[in-house]
C-alpha positions in Angstrom: 133.4 178.6 97.7 135.2 177.0 100.3 131.7 175.4 101.5 131.4 173.9 98.2 135.0 172.3 98.1 134.4 170.8 101.7 131.1 169.2 100.5 132.6 167.6 97.4 135.4 166.3 99.7 132.9 164.9 102.0 130.9 163.4 99.0 134.0 161.8 97.5 135.1 160.3 100.8 131.9 158.8 101.1 131.6 157.5 97.6 135.1 155.9 98.1 133.8 154.2 101.6 130.9 152.7 99.8 132.9 151.2 96.9 135.1 149.7 99.3 132.3 148.3 101.6 130.8 146.7 98.5 133.8 145.2 97.2 134.2 143.7 100.7 130.7 142.2 100.6 130.8 140.9 97.0 134.0 139.3 98.1 132.5 137.6 101.0 129.2 136.7 99.2 131.4 134.8 96.5 133.3 133.0 99.5 130.2 131.9 101.0 128.3 131.0 97.8 131.0 129.1 96.2 132.7 127.1 99.3 130.9 126.3 102.5 126.9 126.4 101.6 127.3 124.0 98.7 129.8 121.7 100.6 127.3 121.5 103.7 124.3 120.7 102.0 126.0 117.7 100.0 127.8 116.6 103.1 124.7 116.6 105.0 122.7 114.7 102.3 125.4 112.0 102.1 125.0 111.7 106.2 121.5 111.3 106.0 121.4 108.6 102.8 124.0 106.6 104.9 121.8 106.6 107.9 119.3 105.1 105.7 121.2 102.7 103.8 122.4 101.2 107.0 119.0 101.1 108.6 117.7 99.5 105.6 120.4 96.8 105.6 120.1 96.0 109.2 116.0 96.0 108.6 116.7 93.1 105.8 119.4 91.3 107.8 117.2 91.7 111.2 120.3 92.9 112.7 119.4 94.6 116.1 123.1 95.6 116.9 123.7 97.6 114.2 119.8 99.2 114.0 120.7 100.4 117.7 123.8 102.0 116.6 122.1 104.4 114.5 120.2 106.0 117.3 120.8 108.2 120.7 119.3 105.9 123.2 120.3 108.7 125.9 117.4 111.0 124.6 113.7 110.1 124.9 112.8 110.7 121.3 116.0 109.0 120.1 114.9 105.8 122.1 111.3 106.0 120.7 112.6 106.2 116.9 115.0 103.2 117.5 112.3 101.1 119.1 109.9 101.8 116.6 112.1 101.0 114.0 112.6 97.5 116.1 108.8 97.1 116.0 108.9 97.4 112.1 111.8 95.0 111.8 109.7 92.3 113.7 106.4 92.9 111.9 108.3 92.5 108.7 109.7 89.2 109.8 106.4 88.1 111.1 104.7 89.1 107.8 107.0 87.9 105.4 106.6 84.3 107.5 102.6 84.3 107.1 103.0 85.3 103.4 105.9 82.5 102.7 108.1 85.1 101.5 111.7 86.3 101.8 112.6 89.8 101.5 115.9 90.2 99.4 116.6 94.1 99.1 115.6 97.5 100.8 116.5 100.7 99.2 115.7 104.0 99.9 115.7 107.0 97.5 115.5 110.4 99.4 114.2 113.5 98.1 115.7 116.5 100.8 113.1 119.3 101.2 115.0 121.1 104.0 118.1 120.3 105.4 119.8 122.8 108.1 123.5 122.5 109.6 122.7 122.8 113.4 125.7 123.6 116.0 125.8 120.0 116.8 124.3 118.3 113.9 121.6 118.7 111.5 117.7 118.8 110.9 115.5 118.7 108.0 112.3 117.1 106.1 112.4 114.7 103.6 110.3 112.7 101.2 111.7 108.7 101.2 110.5 106.6 98.6 111.7 102.8 100.0 111.5 100.0 97.5 111.1 96.5 98.7 112.1 93.2 96.9 110.6 90.0 97.7 110.7 86.2 96.6 108.5 83.4 97.4 109.5 80.1 98.8 110.1 77.7 96.2 110.2 80.3 93.3 113.7 82.6 94.3 114.1 83.7 90.6 110.8 85.7 90.5 111.4 89.2 91.9 108.5 90.8 93.2 108.7 94.7 93.8 106.8 97.6 95.6 107.3 100.9 97.0 106.4 102.7 100.1 106.8 106.6 100.5 106.9 108.3 103.7 107.4 111.9 104.9 110.1 112.7 107.4 111.1 115.2 110.0 114.6 114.1 110.9 117.1 115.5 113.8 120.8 113.7 114.2 123.6 115.1 116.1 127.6 114.1 115.5 128.9 112.5 118.6 132.7 111.9 117.8 132.9 110.0 114.1 129.1 108.9 114.5 125.9 110.6 113.4 123.0 109.4 115.6 119.0 110.1 115.0 118.1 111.9 118.2 114.4 112.4 116.6 112.4 111.2 113.6 108.4 111.7 113.3 107.1 110.4 109.8 104.0 108.8 108.3 103.9 105.3 109.6 103.3 102.6 107.1 103.4 99.8 109.8 100.9 101.7 112.8 98.4 99.1 112.7 100.7 96.1 112.5 101.0 94.9 116.1 98.9 91.9 116.4 100.4 89.7 113.8 101.1 86.9 116.5 97.5 86.6 116.7 96.7 85.4 113.1 96.8 81.6 112.5 99.8 81.9 109.6 100.6 78.3 108.9 97.2 77.7 106.8 97.5 81.1 105.3 101.1 80.8 103.8 100.1 77.3 102.3 97.1 78.6 100.7 99.1 81.4 99.3 101.9 79.6 98.0 99.5 77.1 96.1 98.2 80.2 94.4 99.3 81.3 90.8 99.9 84.3 88.9 97.0 86.1 87.5 96.5 87.6 83.8 94.7 91.0 83.7 95.5 91.6 79.7 92.0 91.7 79.1 90.8 94.5 81.5 88.7 97.3 79.9 90.0 100.7 79.4 88.5 102.2 82.0 90.3 99.8 84.5 93.6 100.2 82.8 93.0 103.9 82.8 92.3 104.3 86.6 95.7 101.9 87.1 97.7 104.3 84.9 96.3 107.2 87.2 97.2 105.7 90.5 100.6 104.9 89.4 101.1 108.2 87.9 99.9 110.5 91.2 101.3 107.9 93.9 103.4 110.6 95.3 106.4 109.9 97.6 106.1 106.0 96.6 106.6 107.0 92.8 109.7 106.6 90.7 112.2 109.7 91.0 111.3 110.9 87.5 107.9 112.0 88.3 109.0 114.3 91.2 107.2 112.5 94.5 104.3 114.7 94.0 100.7 114.6 93.8 98.3 115.8 91.1 98.3 119.4 91.8 94.8 119.8 90.2 93.6 118.7 93.5 94.1 119.8 97.0 96.0 117.7 99.2 94.3 116.8 102.3 97.1 115.1 104.1 97.0 117.9 106.8 93.2 117.8 107.2 92.7 114.1 108.2 94.2 112.4 105.2 94.2 112.2 101.3 93.2 108.5 100.8 89.6 108.7 99.7 90.7 112.1 97.8 93.0 109.9 96.0 90.7 106.9 95.4 88.0 109.4 93.9 90.5 111.0 91.7 91.4 107.4 90.4 88.0 106.4 89.5 87.2 109.8 88.3 90.3 111.0 86.3 91.5 107.5 85.4 88.2 105.2 85.4 85.8 107.8 83.9 83.4 107.9 86.7 81.1 110.7 86.1 80.7 113.5 89.1 77.4 113.6 90.9 75.8 116.1 93.1 76.6 113.6 96.0 80.1 112.9 94.9 81.9 115.7 93.7 85.0 118.1 93.6 85.4 121.5 92.3 87.0 124.9 93.2 84.4 125.2 96.0 85.8 122.2 98.0 84.7 118.4 97.9 81.8 116.5 99.1 82.3 114.2 102.3 81.8 111.2 99.9 85.0 112.3 97.9 87.4 112.8 100.9 86.1 110.7 103.7 87.2 107.2 103.7 84.0 106.0 105.6 81.6 108.5 103.1 83.4 107.2 100.2 82.8 103.4 101.0 79.1 104.2 101.6 78.5 106.3 98.7 79.9 103.6 96.0 77.8 100.9 97.7 75.0 103.0 98.2 75.0 104.2 94.3 75.2 100.8 93.1 78.7 101.9 91.7 80.3 99.2 93.7 79.3 96.0 95.7 80.7 94.0 98.5 83.2 90.9 97.5 83.6 90.2 101.1 84.0 91.7 104.6 85.5 90.8 107.6 88.7 89.9 109.4 91.7 89.2 107.6 91.1 85.4 108.1 87.8 85.6 106.8 88.4 87.9 103.9 92.1 86.5 102.8 90.9 83.9 100.1 88.4 86.3 98.8 91.1 88.7 98.1 91.8 86.8 94.9 88.7 88.2 93.5 89.9 91.6 93.3 90.4 93.2 90.0 92.8 96.5 89.1 90.3 99.5 89.7 88.4 97.5 92.9 89.4 99.0 96.3 89.9 98.0 99.8 88.2 99.6 102.7 89.9 99.3 106.4 87.9 99.6 109.0 88.6 100.2 113.2 86.3 100.4 115.7 83.5 100.6 113.3 84.5 103.1 110.9 86.3 103.4 107.8 89.6 105.0 108.4 91.6 104.4 104.9 90.9 103.4 101.5 93.5 102.0 98.8 92.6 101.0 95.0 93.9 97.5 93.6 96.3 98.2 90.9 97.7 94.7 90.3 98.7 91.3 91.7 102.3 89.9 92.4 103.6 86.5 91.2 101.6 84.4 93.3 98.1 86.3 92.4 98.3 88.2 95.6 96.3 91.7 95.1 98.5 94.8 95.4 97.2 98.5 96.2 98.3 102.1 95.7 97.1 104.7 98.0 98.0 108.0 99.6 98.8 109.0 103.2 101.6 106.8 103.6 102.1 106.6 99.9 102.1 103.1 98.6 102.7 101.8 95.2 101.9 98.2 94.1 102.2 97.0 97.9 100.2 93.8 99.2 96.8 94.9 100.3 97.0 93.6 104.1 100.9 94.8 104.7 100.7 97.2 107.8 97.3 96.4 108.6 97.7 93.3 110.7 96.0 94.3 113.7 93.1 91.7 115.0 90.3 94.1 115.3 90.6 95.5 111.6 88.0 94.6 109.4 88.3 94.6 105.7 85.9 95.8 103.0 86.9 94.1 99.4 84.8 95.9 97.3 84.1 95.4 93.4 83.5 98.9 91.4 81.4 98.7 88.2 83.3 100.3 85.6 
């Protein structure tokens, strides 16, 4: 009987102790869930957005001093990140001079995929949709807009009252844009400025279907309402060499009603080379008779012919004898300059040569036969 009473007391003490621990844990959970975590997420997101806003303003105003103030140049990776932004800033100025345009707005929408607070700062992964607006010389009231989507791995630290970028890796829309000085821009600008807007109201349904698909699934360059995502029906090949040809194939098949063939195919088992490889895609389309060449060569040789491109046609970008990228034409700006959509660095209605200004790059301007 004494043993039984002792056991009951032991059990009772254990139950009471357990309940006290649970009550304590519940209180702690309420504290951390309701106060610090939510505040940290919101505050860090604001820090990142502010950094991009300031960077875009500096880019627009060609303000090197402000751009430099955003980076921790005492670190190797912070210095590299800063130097890259300076290269991009200079390139945009050179390209706008060549084009006869002025950028009037650069704004970014950030979708945070992961954002962690660190002891001295933050780190995270982001999808960033940046909208650029420009006007042509002599026509300041007609505003042209395009968007570029990039994927970032970002690290920042807080020094005193400033947040500085110490590391930033991202898909680079201007990686092939370092040789614009070697293009004779005066004659090009004169030609571009004499062009007029083009009318695409009479496009056939297959071409308009291709445009609609290209705009809907352009990923990080899209409007926020679409979630910055690709079509989940298809595999994303960005981690395996690039998704540009896969996206171009989808546009022609899903939107433009090009039927799959034995040589050009995607199914549950995977995709053919001509479906996912840029060089293979170009070779298949031309070899099968589903497309034909409008012009081929360096920018100086093909830019006049680019005005023949129609929505649904495509541009192939060749480096060292191999096509490394494919984009699909989706419209034209107020001077009739062809605009493209693509994946990898996601682009929505971007001028077809922007970011591809190396003198060693050759362009295939290709008519798709719908």
